[in-house]
Structure formats: structure tokens, C-alpha cells
N, CA, C and O atoms as CSV, one atom per row, in Angstrom:
chain,resi,resn,atom,element,x,y,z
A,1,UNK,N,N,0.769,-1.224,-0.027
A,1,UNK,CA,C,0.003,-0.115,0.024
A,1,UNK,C,C,0.945,1.257,0.145
A,1,UNK,O,O,1.710,1.456,1.089
A,2,UNK,N,N,0.776,2.068,-0.850
A,2,UNK,CA,C,1.575,3.315,-0.853
A,2,UNK,C,C,1.437,4.242,0.341
A,2,UNK,O,O,0.385,4.411,0.958
A,3,UNK,N,N,2.536,4.798,0.596
A,3,UNK,CA,C,2.476,5.757,1.769
A,3,UNK,C,C,2.220,7.264,1.393
A,3,UNK,O,O,2.359,7.606,0.219
A,4,UNK,N,N,1.874,8.114,2.290
A,4,UNK,CA,C,1.782,9.489,2.176
A,4,UNK,C,C,2.273,10.070,3.577
A,4,UNK,O,O,2.747,9.401,4.495
A,5,UNK,N,N,2.083,11.348,3.562
A,5,UNK,CA,C,2.700,12.165,4.735
A,5,UNK,C,C,1.642,12.873,5.548
A,5,UNK,O,O,0.672,13.270,4.902
A,6,UNK,N,N,1.652,13.083,6.734
A,6,UNK,CA,C,0.918,13.918,7.633
A,6,UNK,C,C,2.085,14.877,8.218
A,6,UNK,O,O,3.159,14.451,8.644
A,7,UNK,N,N,1.682,16.321,8.168
A,7,UNK,CA,C,2.550,17.331,8.789
A,7,UNK,C,C,2.108,17.095,10.253
A,7,UNK,O,O,0.944,16.801,10.526
A,8,UNK,N,N,3.029,17.227,11.136
A,8,UNK,CA,C,2.860,17.171,12.560
A,8,UNK,C,C,3.344,18.639,13.117
A,8,UNK,O,O,4.532,18.952,13.033
A,9,UNK,N,N,2.398,19.496,13.672
A,9,UNK,CA,C,2.671,20.910,13.999
A,9,UNK,C,C,3.146,20.831,15.705
A,9,UNK,O,O,2.435,20.233,16.513
A,10,UNK,N,N,4.130,21.354,16.016
A,10,UNK,CA,C,4.512,21.348,17.440
A,10,UNK,C,C,4.352,22.718,18.028
A,10,UNK,O,O,4.928,23.558,17.337
A,11,UNK,N,N,3.755,23.208,19.077
A,11,UNK,CA,C,3.602,24.548,19.588
A,11,UNK,C,C,3.962,24.613,20.917
A,11,UNK,O,O,3.736,23.617,21.604
A,12,UNK,N,N,4.485,25.597,21.430
A,12,UNK,CA,C,4.936,25.878,22.625
A,12,UNK,C,C,6.012,24.922,23.399
A,12,UNK,O,O,7.160,24.754,22.987
A,13,UNK,N,N,5.513,24.357,24.505
A,13,UNK,CA,C,6.534,23.540,25.084
A,13,UNK,C,C,6.662,22.385,24.118
A,13,UNK,O,O,7.753,21.816,24.126
A,14,UNK,N,N,5.870,22.005,23.409
A,14,UNK,CA,C,6.162,20.691,22.792
A,14,UNK,C,C,7.305,20.984,21.488
A,14,UNK,O,O,8.119,20.145,21.101
A,15,UNK,N,N,7.156,22.311,20.951
A,15,UNK,CA,C,8.279,22.590,20.141
A,15,UNK,C,C,9.659,22.714,20.793
A,15,UNK,O,O,10.718,22.474,20.213
A,16,UNK,N,N,9.524,23.129,22.104
A,16,UNK,CA,C,10.692,23.237,22.889
A,16,UNK,C,C,11.404,21.890,23.043
A,16,UNK,O,O,12.601,21.697,22.829
A,17,UNK,N,N,10.535,21.014,23.431
A,17,UNK,CA,C,10.986,19.750,23.804
A,17,UNK,C,C,11.476,18.924,22.703
A,17,UNK,O,O,12.426,18.161,22.878
A,18,UNK,N,N,10.831,19.041,21.485
A,18,UNK,CA,C,11.216,18.348,20.395
A,18,UNK,C,C,12.481,19.074,19.531
A,18,UNK,O,O,13.195,18.408,18.781
A,19,UNK,N,N,12.647,20.407,19.720
A,19,UNK,CA,C,13.701,21.256,19.254
A,19,UNK,C,C,13.215,21.327,17.817
A,19,UNK,O,O,14.095,21.270,16.959
A,20,UNK,N,N,11.963,21.443,17.420
A,20,UNK,CA,C,11.691,21.815,16.043
A,20,UNK,C,C,10.057,22.053,15.917
A,20,UNK,O,O,9.249,21.501,16.664
A,21,UNK,N,N,9.767,22.800,15.045
A,21,UNK,CA,C,8.350,23.331,14.936
A,21,UNK,C,C,7.320,22.437,14.192
A,21,UNK,O,O,6.103,22.598,14.287
A,22,UNK,N,N,7.989,21.374,13.360
A,22,UNK,CA,C,7.106,20.498,12.815
A,22,UNK,C,C,7.739,19.177,12.414
A,22,UNK,O,O,8.966,19.193,12.315
A,23,UNK,N,N,7.113,18.043,12.168
A,23,UNK,CA,C,7.557,16.808,11.916
A,23,UNK,C,C,6.820,16.329,10.586
A,23,UNK,O,O,5.607,16.520,10.502
A,24,UNK,N,N,7.447,15.772,9.640
A,24,UNK,CA,C,6.760,15.074,8.591
A,24,UNK,C,C,6.551,13.573,8.999
A,24,UNK,O,O,7.589,12.932,9.157
A,25,UNK,N,N,5.530,13.011,9.165
A,25,UNK,CA,C,5.122,11.575,9.494
A,25,UNK,C,C,4.806,10.917,8.404
A,25,UNK,O,O,3.926,11.434,7.717
A,26,UNK,N,N,5.340,9.765,7.981
A,26,UNK,CA,C,5.147,8.775,6.934
A,26,UNK,C,C,3.938,7.940,7.317
A,26,UNK,O,O,4.079,7.227,8.311
A,27,UNK,N,N,2.674,7.914,6.632
A,27,UNK,CA,C,1.654,7.130,7.195
A,27,UNK,C,C,1.093,6.160,5.931
A,27,UNK,O,O,1.109,6.697,4.824
A,28,UNK,N,N,0.705,5.069,5.995
A,28,UNK,CA,C,0.194,4.225,4.869
A,28,UNK,C,C,-1.034,5.119,4.464
A,28,UNK,O,O,-1.567,6.041,5.082
A,29,UNK,N,N,-1.361,4.492,3.069
A,29,UNK,CA,C,-2.736,5.225,2.507
A,29,UNK,C,C,-3.803,5.078,3.226
A,29,UNK,O,O,-4.682,5.939,3.166
A,30,UNK,N,N,-3.936,3.985,4.030
A,30,UNK,CA,C,-5.382,3.984,4.810
A,30,UNK,C,C,-5.036,4.512,6.135
A,30,UNK,O,O,-5.728,4.123,7.076
A,31,UNK,N,N,-4.060,5.350,6.368
A,31,UNK,CA,C,-3.884,6.181,7.385
A,31,UNK,C,C,-3.409,5.370,8.793
A,31,UNK,O,O,-3.176,4.162,8.795
A,32,UNK,N,N,-3.303,6.225,9.979
A,32,UNK,CA,C,-3.008,5.572,11.303
A,32,UNK,C,C,-3.724,6.416,12.086
A,32,UNK,O,O,-4.026,7.581,11.827
A,33,UNK,N,N,-4.024,5.688,13.202
A,33,UNK,CA,C,-4.826,6.350,14.332
A,33,UNK,C,C,-4.047,7.329,15.057
A,33,UNK,O,O,-2.913,7.031,15.434
A,34,UNK,N,N,-4.567,8.520,15.299
A,34,UNK,CA,C,-3.801,9.638,16.101
A,34,UNK,C,C,-2.988,9.011,17.156
A,34,UNK,O,O,-1.782,9.236,17.054
A,35,UNK,N,N,-3.380,8.241,18.193
A,35,UNK,CA,C,-2.657,7.691,18.958
A,35,UNK,C,C,-1.344,7.077,18.573
A,35,UNK,O,O,-0.327,7.381,19.196
A,36,UNK,N,N,-1.319,6.288,17.645
A,36,UNK,CA,C,-0.113,5.648,16.832
A,36,UNK,C,C,1.047,6.718,16.524
A,36,UNK,O,O,2.245,6.465,16.653
A,37,UNK,N,N,0.550,7.884,16.122
A,37,UNK,CA,C,1.371,8.968,15.759
A,37,UNK,C,C,1.945,9.638,17.060
A,37,UNK,O,O,3.149,9.885,17.123
A,38,UNK,N,N,1.104,9.932,18.087
A,38,UNK,CA,C,1.524,10.191,19.326
A,38,UNK,C,C,2.566,9.394,20.093
A,38,UNK,O,O,3.506,9.896,20.709
A,39,UNK,N,N,2.286,8.036,19.986
A,39,UNK,CA,C,3.021,7.064,20.577
A,39,UNK,C,C,4.582,7.188,19.881
A,39,UNK,O,O,5.605,7.203,20.566
A,40,UNK,N,N,4.566,7.273,18.399
A,40,UNK,CA,C,5.809,7.334,17.776
A,40,UNK,C,C,6.348,8.636,18.037
A,40,UNK,O,O,7.575,8.621,18.143
A,41,UNK,N,N,5.775,9.826,18.182
A,41,UNK,CA,C,6.378,10.944,18.663
A,41,UNK,C,C,7.254,10.963,20.047
A,41,UNK,O,O,8.349,11.496,20.226
A,42,UNK,N,N,6.391,10.171,21.037
A,42,UNK,CA,C,7.025,9.877,22.089
A,42,UNK,C,C,8.296,9.072,22.022
A,42,UNK,O,O,9.242,9.285,22.780
A,43,UNK,N,N,8.288,8.146,21.095
A,43,UNK,CA,C,9.514,7.403,21.094
A,43,UNK,C,C,10.577,8.109,20.427
A,43,UNK,O,O,11.709,8.084,20.910
A,44,UNK,N,N,10.317,8.759,19.325
A,44,UNK,CA,C,11.381,9.440,18.601
A,44,UNK,C,C,11.852,10.809,19.433
A,44,UNK,O,O,12.996,11.253,19.342
A,45,UNK,N,N,10.972,11.321,20.130
A,45,UNK,CA,C,11.386,12.584,21.071
A,45,UNK,C,C,11.057,12.434,22.336
A,45,UNK,O,O,10.022,12.933,22.778
A,46,UNK,N,N,12.121,11.536,23.287
A,46,UNK,CA,C,11.508,11.147,24.566
A,46,UNK,C,C,11.260,12.324,25.542
A,46,UNK,O,O,10.547,12.159,26.532
A,47,UNK,N,N,11.835,13.485,25.271
A,47,UNK,CA,C,11.567,14.708,26.280
A,47,UNK,C,C,10.211,15.202,25.981
A,47,UNK,O,O,9.632,15.926,26.791
A,48,UNK,N,N,9.656,14.841,24.827
A,48,UNK,CA,C,8.405,15.349,24.600
A,48,UNK,C,C,7.143,14.676,25.366
A,48,UNK,O,O,6.033,15.202,25.447
A,49,UNK,N,N,7.496,13.455,25.896
A,49,UNK,CA,C,6.505,12.792,26.611
A,49,UNK,C,C,5.565,13.122,27.572
A,49,UNK,O,O,4.435,12.637,27.609
A,50,UNK,N,N,6.123,14.155,28.560
A,50,UNK,CA,C,5.388,14.553,29.850
A,50,UNK,C,C,4.303,15.871,28.897
A,50,UNK,O,O,3.227,16.283,29.328
A,51,UNK,N,N,4.831,16.234,27.817
A,51,UNK,CA,C,3.876,17.495,27.178
A,51,UNK,C,C,2.793,16.648,26.459
A,51,UNK,O,O,1.639,17.061,26.346
A,52,UNK,N,N,3.132,15.658,26.061
A,52,UNK,CA,C,2.018,14.893,25.089
A,52,UNK,C,C,0.928,14.555,25.998
A,52,UNK,O,O,-0.241,14.573,25.613
A,53,UNK,N,N,1.329,14.188,27.424
A,53,UNK,CA,C,0.295,13.676,28.249
A,53,UNK,C,C,-0.578,14.712,28.654
A,53,UNK,O,O,-1.637,14.391,29.194
A,54,UNK,N,N,-0.265,16.079,28.454
A,54,UNK,CA,C,-1.076,17.342,28.924
A,54,UNK,C,C,-1.811,18.022,27.641
A,54,UNK,O,O,-2.751,18.804,27.784
A,55,UNK,N,N,-1.325,17.673,26.463
A,55,UNK,CA,C,-1.810,18.184,25.191
A,55,UNK,C,C,-3.098,17.892,24.544
A,55,UNK,O,O,-3.640,16.788,24.607
A,56,UNK,N,N,-3.539,18.833,23.967
A,56,UNK,CA,C,-4.852,18.679,23.173
A,56,UNK,C,C,-4.266,18.404,21.670
A,56,UNK,O,O,-3.161,18.774,21.275
A,57,UNK,N,N,-5.213,17.697,20.936
A,57,UNK,CA,C,-4.741,17.590,19.401
A,57,UNK,C,C,-5.751,18.057,18.416
A,57,UNK,O,O,-6.961,18.089,18.641
A,58,UNK,N,N,-5.256,18.366,17.464
A,58,UNK,CA,C,-6.120,19.025,16.416
A,58,UNK,C,C,-5.680,18.385,14.849
A,58,UNK,O,O,-4.535,18.348,14.399
A,59,UNK,N,N,-6.943,17.895,14.168
A,59,UNK,CA,C,-6.623,17.430,13.170
A,59,UNK,C,C,-7.263,18.344,12.080
A,59,UNK,O,O,-8.481,18.507,12.135
A,60,UNK,N,N,-6.592,18.912,11.160
A,60,UNK,CA,C,-7.164,19.659,9.865
A,60,UNK,C,C,-8.023,20.741,10.603
A,60,UNK,O,O,-9.158,20.992,10.198
A,61,UNK,N,N,-7.521,21.336,11.609
A,61,UNK,CA,C,-8.203,22.603,12.269
A,61,UNK,C,C,-9.376,22.287,13.216
A,61,UNK,O,O,-10.225,23.129,13.510
A,62,UNK,N,N,-9.373,21.076,13.656
A,62,UNK,CA,C,-10.579,20.689,14.467
A,62,UNK,C,C,-9.908,19.762,15.740
A,62,UNK,O,O,-9.099,18.840,15.637
A,63,UNK,N,N,-10.441,20.252,16.805
A,63,UNK,CA,C,-9.796,19.464,17.987
A,63,UNK,C,C,-10.345,18.124,18.004
A,63,UNK,O,O,-11.513,17.891,17.692
A,64,UNK,N,N,-9.558,17.291,18.347
A,64,UNK,CA,C,-9.904,15.730,18.552
A,64,UNK,C,C,-10.515,15.393,19.802
A,64,UNK,O,O,-9.927,15.773,20.814
A,65,UNK,N,N,-11.735,14.660,19.941
A,65,UNK,CA,C,-12.236,14.291,21.316
A,65,UNK,C,C,-11.616,12.855,21.489
A,65,UNK,O,O,-11.636,12.327,22.601
A,66,UNK,N,N,-11.120,12.280,20.509
A,66,UNK,CA,C,-10.501,10.901,20.949
A,66,UNK,C,C,-9.500,10.730,19.960
A,66,UNK,O,O,-9.643,11.158,18.815
A,67,UNK,N,N,-8.261,9.983,20.438
A,67,UNK,CA,C,-7.079,9.707,19.620
A,67,UNK,C,C,-7.166,8.260,18.742
A,67,UNK,O,O,-6.199,7.638,18.304
A,68,UNK,N,N,-8.447,7.937,18.621
A,68,UNK,CA,C,-8.680,6.845,17.750
A,68,UNK,C,C,-9.049,7.338,16.302
A,68,UNK,O,O,-9.276,6.539,15.393
A,69,UNK,N,N,-9.091,8.597,16.157
A,69,UNK,CA,C,-9.272,9.292,14.964
A,69,UNK,C,C,-8.035,8.942,13.801
A,69,UNK,O,O,-6.851,9.159,14.057
A,70,UNK,N,N,-8.476,8.397,12.557
A,70,UNK,CA,C,-7.360,8.226,11.686
A,70,UNK,C,C,-6.816,9.452,10.997
A,70,UNK,O,O,-7.564,10.278,10.472
A,71,UNK,N,N,-5.649,9.546,11.007
A,71,UNK,CA,C,-4.817,10.411,10.344
A,71,UNK,C,C,-4.535,9.938,8.810
A,71,UNK,O,O,-4.001,8.859,8.556
A,72,UNK,N,N,-4.895,10.735,7.961
A,72,UNK,CA,C,-4.527,10.286,6.373
A,72,UNK,C,C,-3.571,11.179,5.787
A,72,UNK,O,O,-3.321,12.324,6.165
A,73,UNK,N,N,-3.008,10.494,4.737
A,73,UNK,CA,C,-1.947,11.184,3.974
A,73,UNK,C,C,-2.708,12.785,3.503
A,73,UNK,O,O,-3.869,12.895,3.107
A,74,UNK,N,N,-1.742,13.899,3.665
A,74,UNK,CA,C,-2.238,15.274,3.525
A,74,UNK,C,C,-2.784,15.834,4.564
A,74,UNK,O,O,-2.895,17.058,4.629
A,75,UNK,N,N,-3.199,15.032,5.512
A,75,UNK,CA,C,-3.609,15.704,6.924
A,75,UNK,C,C,-2.677,16.584,7.699
A,75,UNK,O,O,-1.488,16.310,7.533
A,76,UNK,N,N,-2.925,17.510,8.453
A,76,UNK,CA,C,-2.156,18.193,9.209
A,76,UNK,C,C,-2.707,17.971,10.742
A,76,UNK,O,O,-3.878,18.157,11.073
A,77,UNK,N,N,-1.755,17.581,11.534
A,77,UNK,CA,C,-2.057,17.157,13.025
A,77,UNK,C,C,-1.227,18.132,13.874
A,77,UNK,O,O,-0.014,18.251,13.702
A,78,UNK,N,N,-1.912,18.822,14.789
A,78,UNK,CA,C,-1.098,19.705,15.612
A,78,UNK,C,C,-1.230,19.107,17.150
A,78,UNK,O,O,-2.156,18.470,17.654
A,79,UNK,N,N,-0.024,19.522,17.691
A,79,UNK,CA,C,-0.072,19.156,19.164
A,79,UNK,C,C,0.067,20.683,19.875
A,79,UNK,O,O,0.950,21.525,19.714
A,80,UNK,N,N,-1.166,20.719,20.740
A,80,UNK,CA,C,-1.322,22.058,21.383
A,80,UNK,C,C,-1.130,21.731,22.959
A,80,UNK,O,O,-2.065,21.302,23.634
A,81,UNK,N,N,-0.001,21.940,23.419
A,81,UNK,CA,C,0.275,21.850,24.903
A,81,UNK,C,C,-0.577,23.061,25.833
A,81,UNK,O,O,-0.849,24.122,25.271
A,82,UNK,N,N,-0.954,22.856,27.184
A,82,UNK,CA,C,-1.375,24.003,27.710
A,82,UNK,C,C,-0.571,25.210,27.579
A,82,UNK,O,O,0.658,25.150,27.619
A,83,UNK,N,N,-1.208,26.311,27.423
A,83,UNK,CA,C,-0.558,27.687,27.227
A,83,UNK,C,C,-0.563,28.477,28.495
A,83,UNK,O,O,-1.492,28.303,29.283
A,84,UNK,N,N,0.282,29.235,28.734
A,84,UNK,CA,C,0.096,30.257,29.931
A,84,UNK,C,C,0.354,31.519,29.366
A,84,UNK,O,O,0.572,31.619,28.158
A,85,UNK,N,N,0.350,32.701,30.279
A,85,UNK,CA,C,0.462,33.967,30.082
A,85,UNK,C,C,-0.885,34.727,30.232
A,85,UNK,O,O,-1.927,34.220,30.646
A,86,UNK,N,N,-0.734,35.872,29.882
A,86,UNK,CA,C,-1.959,36.584,30.097
A,86,UNK,C,C,-2.246,37.747,28.921
A,86,UNK,O,O,-3.262,38.439,28.973
């Protein structure tokens, strides 16, 4: 099955922990569950783990209510950690 790419955007503390603003993630044509991408991020960037635990996730501009949602080639997946400030 051919693969495609999902762009993973990292914001705030997630960006700092991973040392980058985005990651290109290879996914099969049928996609992967968001939880599989999150697990992969945790494995690839161990310092990101604690931030992932408290983050919200967005697929193509919409917040996910569950990480069982499938990410498909061409999707944009964003990691939004809690933000502080005023």
C-alpha cells in the first residue's frame, strides 16, 4: 500500500521539547490512528513525553475528542500543549 505524509505541528512546550516546529510523518494510504502518531512522537522525542500527556490534538483545524481518529496522507495534525500567560 503506498504511503503518504502527515504534517505534525508542534507548539509552545512541545516545540521546545522536540527542538523543532514540525515533523513530517509517513503514514500508509489507509492512515494511522492519532494515538499511533502520538506514540511514535513519544518514542522519537523522549523529552516530549510529559508534554504529550497534557496536550490537546487538532486534525485539520478541528480538536479531536479521541485519539482513535485516523490521520490520512495530506492531513495536518497539531500538538497544542497547555498555554500560559496573560
